[in-house]
C-alpha positions in Angstrom: 6.8 -33.5 -81.9 6.3 -29.9 -80.4 3.9 -29.0 -77.4 2.8 -25.7 -77.5 0.9 -24.2 -74.3 -0.9 -20.7 -74.0 -0.7 -19.1 -70.3 -3.4 -16.5 -69.4 -2.8 -13.8 -66.7 -5.2 -12.0 -64.9 -5.1 -8.9 -63.3 -3.4 -10.4 -60.0 -0.8 -12.0 -61.8 0.1 -9.0 -63.6 0.4 -7.2 -60.5 2.5 -10.0 -58.9 5.0 -10.2 -61.7 5.0 -6.3 -61.4 6.1 -6.6 -57.9 8.7 -9.3 -58.8 10.6 -6.8 -61.2 10.5 -4.4 -59.1 12.2 -6.1 -56.3 14.8 -7.7 -59.1 15.2 -4.5 -60.8 14.4 -1.5 -58.8 12.8 1.1 -61.3 11.7 0.2 -65.0 14.2 3.2 -66.2 16.9 0.9 -64.3 15.9 -2.1 -66.2 15.7 0.0 -69.5 19.0 1.1 -69.0 21.1 -2.5 -68.5 18.8 -3.9 -71.2 19.8 -1.4 -73.9 23.4 -1.8 -72.6 23.2 -5.7 -71.8 21.0 -6.7 -75.1 23.5 -9.0 -77.0 24.8 -10.5 -73.6 21.8 -11.0 -71.7 18.2 -10.9 -73.9 16.1 -12.0 -70.9 16.6 -8.3 -69.7 14.6 -7.3 -72.4 12.1 -10.0 -72.1 11.7 -8.5 -68.5 12.0 -4.4 -69.7 9.2 -5.2 -72.5 6.9 -7.3 -70.2 7.4 -4.5 -67.7 6.5 -1.6 -70.4 3.5 -3.7 -71.1 2.0 -4.3 -67.4 2.2 -0.6 -67.2 -0.1 0.2 -69.8 -2.5 -2.2 -68.8 -2.0 -4.7 -72.0 -3.0 -8.2 -71.2 -0.5 -10.6 -71.7 -0.8 -13.9 -72.9 2.6 -16.1 -72.9 3.3 -19.3 -75.0 6.0 -22.1 -73.5 7.0 -24.2 -76.5 8.5 -27.7 -75.5 10.3 -29.5 -78.8 10.3 -32.8 -77.4 8.0 -34.7 -74.5 9.6 -33.9 -71.4 6.3 -32.0 -70.7 4.2 -35.1 -70.1 6.1 -35.9 -67.1 4.3 -33.2 -65.6 1.5 -32.9 -67.9 -0.2 -36.4 -67.0 -4.0 -37.7 -67.6 -5.2 -36.8 -64.3 -3.3 -33.0 -64.1 -4.8 -32.5 -67.8 -8.3 -33.0 -66.1 -7.9 -31.2 -63.3 -6.5 -28.1 -65.2 -9.5 -28.7 -67.4 -12.1 -28.7 -64.9 -10.1 -25.4 -63.4 -10.6 -23.8 -66.8 -14.1 -24.3 -66.6 -14.7 -23.7 -62.9 -13.6 -21.8 -59.7 -13.0 -23.4 -57.0 -12.4 -22.1 -53.1 -9.8 -24.8 -52.2 -7.4 -27.9 -53.1 -9.8 -29.7 -50.8 -13.1 -28.5 -53.0 -10.7 -29.3 -56.4 -10.2 -33.1 -54.8 -13.5 -33.5 -54.2 -14.8 -32.2 -57.5 -12.3 -34.5 -59.2 -13.2 -37.2 -57.2 -9.4 -37.7 -55.9 -7.8 -38.0 -52.6 -7.1 -34.7 -51.4 -3.2 -35.6 -51.1 -2.4 -36.7 -54.4 -4.2 -33.6 -55.7 -2.3 -31.3 -53.7 0.7 -33.2 -54.7 -0.5 -32.9 -58.8 -1.0 -28.8 -58.0 2.5 -28.3 -56.4 4.1 -30.3 -59.6 1.8 -28.0 -61.9 2.6 -24.9 -59.9 6.5 -25.3 -60.4 5.9 -25.3 -64.2 3.8 -22.2 -63.5 0.7 -23.5 -65.0 -1.1 -23.2 -62.1 -1.0 -20.7 -59.3 -1.6 -20.8 -55.8 -3.8 -17.8 -54.1 -3.6 -17.1 -50.5 -7.0 -16.2 -48.9 -7.3 -16.5 -45.4 -6.2 -20.0 -44.3 -6.9 -21.1 -47.9 -4.6 -21.8 -51.2 -7.0 -21.4 -53.8 -6.1 -23.2 -57.1 -6.1 -21.2 -60.4 -5.2 -22.7 -63.6 -3.2 -20.0 -66.3 -3.8 -22.5 -69.1 -5.5 -21.4 -71.8 -4.7 -24.1 -74.6 -2.8 -26.9 -74.9 -1.6 -28.4 -78.6 0.5 -31.1 -79.5 1.6 -30.6 -83.2 3.0 -33.3 -85.3 5.9 -31.7 -87.8 
């Protein structure tokens, strides 16, 4: 069995990724040099370089994460999947609004959002005093080989 999760990236997410890459590597040219020198030792450098080039071109990015075992189900409980489904179809202004919409306790929803955020399945966007939860999931598929 394998679980395939497709994540989408909006403009805000792409800008955040670009800032992270700048902070980590300095410039795209510097990263390009490191990637060409270390391509056999550190393939993650090449991934970061290709991502940065795509961001600069204005391309939309779709990321696919593959889990070869059922470990993801420790994070994807039925109630969390319900929240992800709701957030993919509706926008919410806060975690409190999400908790009310899915008829669950705020504390439990906050805990679930935090767990999903650790797996980068949800992002919290700070607007004023509110943290707005946004689903990054486009599709989840369970495949039996």
